[in-house]
Structures are given as structure tokens and as C-alpha cells.
C-alpha positions as CSV (number, residue, x, y, z in Angstrom):
1,X,-39.4,195.6,74.9
2,X,-37.1,194.5,71.6
3,X,-39.4,192.5,70.4
4,X,-41.5,195.6,70.2
5,X,-38.5,197.2,68.4
6,X,-37.6,194.5,65.6
7,X,-41.5,193.8,64.4
8,X,-42.2,197.8,64.1
9,X,-39.1,198.2,62.0
10,X,-40.0,195.2,60.3
11,X,-43.8,196.1,60.0
12,X,-41.9,199.9,58.2
13,X,-39.5,198.4,56.2
14,X,-41.5,195.7,54.8
15,X,-43.9,199.3,53.4
16,X,-40.6,200.8,52.7
17,X,-41.2,203.1,54.7
18,X,-37.3,202.8,55.5
19,X,-37.0,205.7,57.5
20,X,-39.8,204.4,59.9
21,X,-37.5,201.5,60.1
22,X,-34.2,202.8,60.3
23,X,-35.1,204.0,63.7
24,X,-37.1,201.2,64.5
25,X,-34.4,199.0,64.0
26,X,-32.1,201.8,66.1
27,X,-34.3,201.1,68.5
28,X,-34.2,197.9,68.7
29,X,-29.9,197.5,68.8
30,X,-30.7,200.1,71.3
31,X,-32.3,198.0,73.3
32,X,-30.9,195.1,72.6
33,X,-26.4,195.2,72.7
34,X,-26.6,191.8,71.4
35,X,-28.3,193.2,67.8
36,X,-24.4,193.5,67.3
37,X,-24.0,189.9,66.4
38,X,-27.0,189.2,63.7
39,X,-27.0,189.0,60.3
40,X,-30.8,189.7,59.7
41,X,-30.6,192.6,61.6
42,X,-27.6,194.2,59.8
43,X,-28.8,192.6,56.7
44,X,-32.4,194.6,57.2
45,X,-30.3,197.4,58.1
46,X,-28.5,197.9,55.0
47,X,-31.8,197.3,53.0
48,X,-33.4,200.2,55.2
49,X,-29.8,202.3,53.8
50,X,-30.1,201.9,51.3
51,X,-33.7,202.3,50.4
52,X,-32.6,205.4,51.2
53,X,-29.9,206.2,49.0
54,X,-27.5,205.7,52.4
55,X,-25.5,203.6,50.7
56,X,-22.0,204.3,52.8
57,X,-24.3,202.9,56.1
58,X,-25.7,200.1,54.2
59,X,-22.5,199.3,52.8
60,X,-22.4,199.3,56.5
61,X,-24.5,197.3,57.7
62,X,-24.2,194.6,54.1
63,X,-20.6,193.9,55.3
64,X,-21.4,193.3,59.1
65,X,-23.9,190.8,58.2
66,X,-21.9,189.4,55.9
67,X,-19.0,189.2,59.1
68,X,-21.6,186.6,61.1
69,X,-22.9,184.9,57.8
70,X,-20.1,185.1,55.4
71,X,-21.1,182.7,52.5
72,X,-25.1,184.5,53.2
73,X,-25.5,185.1,48.2
74,X,-27.7,188.0,48.8
75,X,-25.5,190.3,51.1
76,X,-23.2,189.8,48.4
77,X,-25.3,190.5,46.3
78,X,-27.1,193.3,48.2
79,X,-23.6,194.8,48.9
80,X,-22.5,195.0,45.7
81,X,-25.8,197.1,44.4
82,X,-24.8,199.9,47.4
83,X,-21.8,199.7,45.6
84,X,-22.6,199.8,42.6
85,X,-25.1,203.1,43.5
86,X,-22.0,204.8,45.2
87,X,-20.4,203.9,41.6
88,X,-17.5,202.0,43.8
89,X,-18.0,200.2,40.8
90,X,-14.6,197.7,41.4
91,X,-16.5,196.9,44.7
92,X,-19.4,195.7,43.2
93,X,-18.1,193.6,40.9
94,X,-16.0,191.8,43.6
95,X,-19.2,192.2,45.5
96,X,-21.4,189.6,43.0
97,X,-18.7,188.2,41.7
98,X,-18.9,186.5,44.8
99,X,-22.4,186.4,44.8
100,X,-22.5,184.6,41.6
101,X,-19.8,181.7,43.5
102,X,-22.4,180.9,46.1
103,X,-25.0,181.0,44.5
104,X,-23.8,180.5,39.9
105,X,-26.0,180.6,36.7
106,X,-28.3,183.0,38.4
107,X,-30.3,185.8,37.1
108,X,-30.0,188.9,39.3
109,X,-27.3,188.6,40.2
110,X,-25.4,187.9,37.1
111,X,-27.3,190.2,35.4
112,X,-26.1,192.6,37.8
113,X,-22.5,191.8,37.3
114,X,-22.9,192.6,33.7
115,X,-24.1,195.5,34.5
116,X,-21.0,196.5,37.2
117,X,-18.9,195.6,35.1
118,X,-19.9,197.9,31.2
119,X,-19.9,200.4,34.6
120,X,-17.2,200.0,35.6
121,X,-16.0,200.1,31.6
122,X,-14.6,196.5,31.5
123,X,-17.3,196.2,28.3
124,X,-15.4,192.0,27.5
125,X,-16.4,190.8,31.0
126,X,-20.0,192.0,30.2
127,X,-20.3,190.0,26.5
128,X,-19.1,186.7,28.6
129,X,-22.0,187.8,30.8
130,X,-24.4,188.7,28.4
131,X,-23.2,185.0,26.1
132,X,-23.6,183.5,30.2
133,X,-27.6,184.9,30.5
134,X,-28.5,184.1,26.1
135,X,-27.8,180.7,27.9
136,X,-29.8,181.5,31.5
137,X,-32.5,184.0,30.4
138,X,-33.1,185.2,26.5
139,X,-34.9,188.8,28.5
140,X,-32.4,188.9,31.0
141,X,-29.3,188.8,27.9
142,X,-32.0,191.5,25.7
143,X,-31.6,194.1,29.2
144,X,-28.1,193.9,29.2
145,X,-28.0,194.6,25.0
146,X,-30.1,197.0,25.7
147,X,-28.5,199.0,28.9
148,X,-24.1,198.5,26.7
149,X,-25.6,199.8,24.1
150,X,-27.1,203.1,25.8
151,X,-31.0,202.5,25.9
152,X,-31.6,202.1,29.3
153,X,-29.6,201.9,32.7
């Protein structure tokens, strides 16, 4: 029965029907108490909550995933995004910095860190990220400049 709920959750998840995914993952956890020890359960739960804009629940799920697998760069990146969505920019910077430590020079992580620095009000650090991005991906560097110039979010 647990596997059926998991598969239903995945189906909804990949179709971006996050409300239904959250419900199915919740049922999965109800019938399989050991789900709380599974990295992928918390990781997917976080993505579904974030997709609904429920950032506090997403943060909690991502933190649980990180507790199971502390060196997963994507989970640090995703919790950073949830902090960013909650306008908790200092925590976003901390999480995104950790993601870039684990997986250096990965453009999505480096760009997100630059955005978080800028939103935190640390233009100097955002400019350092811009300089780094110029060596990695000129389009991402240009995107960060547009954000810093107020032309996009």
C-alpha cells in the first residue's frame, strides 16, 4: 500500500499537481512510519510544499532531508530557495553558500547565491558572484546584472 501512495505522489509531483502530491506523500508516511528516515521522501515533500508556496513546510522538509544526507548540494540549494521565497535572505545565503561549497562552480547555485546576496543588501558580495559567473556563464552573469539594476527579479 505504501508503494502505491509513493507512486501516486510521484505522478502528481512530476505533473506539478503539488497539492495532490502532498496528500499522497502524507498518506505514504501514514502507512509507512519509517518514511521519516528516507531522504527522498523529505526531499520530494519539500519540492511539493515549495510548489504550493508553503515555504515554512518546505524548509522543514528540506532540513529533514539534509539531516539524512548532509552533503546533498541540491537540498541545500532548495532550502536556500525556500528561505529566499520567505524573504529570509541571510538564511538563504547560508544555505546557498553551503550548496556552492559542496558543488562549486555550478551555475544555478552561484546565480541563486548572487541573487540572495543582492536581496540581503550585500551588493559587494553580489558583485563578486557576478565576477565569478562571468567566467562560468555569461548569460547567468547578465541575468544577475539585470537583477542588480532593477530590470528583473
